[in-house]
C-alpha positions as CSV (number, residue, x, y, z in Angstrom):
1,X,75.7,8.9,77.7
2,X,77.6,6.2,78.8
3,X,80.7,7.1,81.5
4,X,83.9,7.1,80.2
5,X,86.4,5.0,81.6
6,X,90.2,5.8,82.5
7,X,93.1,3.5,82.3
8,X,94.3,1.5,85.2
9,X,98.1,2.0,84.3
10,X,99.8,4.9,83.0
11,X,100.1,5.7,79.6
12,X,103.9,5.5,77.7
13,X,104.9,8.6,75.9
14,X,106.2,6.9,73.1
15,X,106.3,10.5,70.8
16,X,109.0,12.1,73.2
17,X,112.7,11.4,72.7
18,X,115.0,11.8,75.4
19,X,118.7,13.8,75.1
20,X,121.3,12.7,76.2
21,X,124.1,15.1,77.2
22,X,127.3,14.9,75.3
23,X,130.2,13.6,77.5
24,X,131.7,16.2,79.6
25,X,129.0,18.5,79.2
26,X,128.7,21.0,81.7
27,X,124.7,21.4,83.1
28,X,123.7,23.7,85.9
29,X,120.4,23.6,87.5
30,X,118.3,26.9,86.9
31,X,116.0,29.0,89.6
32,X,114.1,31.9,87.6
33,X,113.0,33.1,91.3
34,X,116.9,33.6,92.2
35,X,116.9,36.3,89.4
36,X,113.0,37.2,90.2
37,X,113.5,38.0,93.0
38,X,116.5,40.9,92.7
39,X,114.7,44.3,92.5
40,X,117.9,45.4,90.3
41,X,116.8,42.6,87.9
42,X,113.4,43.1,87.8
43,X,113.3,47.0,87.4
44,X,115.9,46.9,84.3
45,X,113.6,44.4,82.8
46,X,110.6,46.2,83.4
47,X,112.3,49.6,81.9
48,X,113.8,47.4,78.8
49,X,110.1,46.0,77.9
50,X,108.4,49.6,78.7
51,X,111.4,51.0,75.9
52,X,110.3,48.3,73.5
53,X,106.7,48.4,73.6
54,X,106.1,45.2,75.0
55,X,103.0,45.6,77.5
56,X,102.8,41.8,77.8
57,X,106.4,41.2,79.3
58,X,106.0,44.0,81.3
59,X,103.2,42.2,83.4
60,X,104.3,38.7,83.3
61,X,107.5,40.5,84.9
62,X,105.2,41.9,87.3
63,X,103.4,38.9,88.3
64,X,106.8,36.7,88.5
65,X,108.1,39.2,90.5
66,X,104.9,39.2,92.8
67,X,104.9,35.2,92.9
68,X,108.6,35.6,94.2
69,X,107.9,37.9,97.2
70,X,106.0,38.1,100.5
71,X,102.4,38.9,99.6
72,X,101.8,40.6,103.2
73,X,104.8,42.7,103.3
74,X,104.5,43.6,99.8
75,X,100.5,44.5,99.9
76,X,101.9,46.6,103.2
77,X,104.2,48.5,101.2
78,X,102.3,48.9,98.1
79,X,98.8,50.5,100.6
80,X,96.9,47.9,99.3
81,X,95.2,44.6,100.5
82,X,96.7,41.3,100.0
83,X,93.2,39.7,98.0
84,X,94.7,42.5,95.7
85,X,98.0,41.2,95.4
86,X,96.7,37.8,94.8
87,X,94.1,39.1,92.0
88,X,96.8,40.7,90.0
89,X,98.4,37.0,89.7
90,X,95.1,35.8,87.9
91,X,95.5,36.3,84.0
92,X,93.6,38.8,82.4
93,X,93.9,40.9,85.2
94,X,96.2,44.3,85.1
95,X,97.2,46.8,88.1
96,X,96.1,50.2,87.6
97,X,98.6,53.2,87.0
98,X,98.9,54.1,90.5
99,X,99.4,50.8,91.5
100,X,102.2,49.8,89.2
101,X,104.0,53.4,89.9
102,X,103.8,52.7,93.9
103,X,105.6,49.0,92.5
104,X,108.3,50.9,90.4
105,X,108.7,53.0,93.6
106,X,109.6,49.6,95.9
107,X,111.7,48.4,93.7
108,X,113.5,52.1,93.1
109,X,113.7,51.8,97.2
110,X,114.7,48.2,97.4
111,X,117.9,48.9,95.1
112,X,119.1,51.4,97.1
């Protein structure tokens, strides 16, 4: 089997159309880490997803909030190892009910 060659120049994205904002349009930057670092927002979002029965959304919000937090402090607060926090960030891993309950308790304490 022959070795595959790579191009020396970058390819162009001819299929992608750029859009321009209308004159006078106001755009503002959005940083999701700002809202995901707010424990009150995360708590409400998780409870809403639980009420709707959307398990994937609950885990997605849980992981997004863990990415924003300091993993060492969070691990200490949840009484788990830092490696466990990193393991929870990987796709396919779900927290135990005990860990999730401790996470929700941590959110409640931070809101109060």
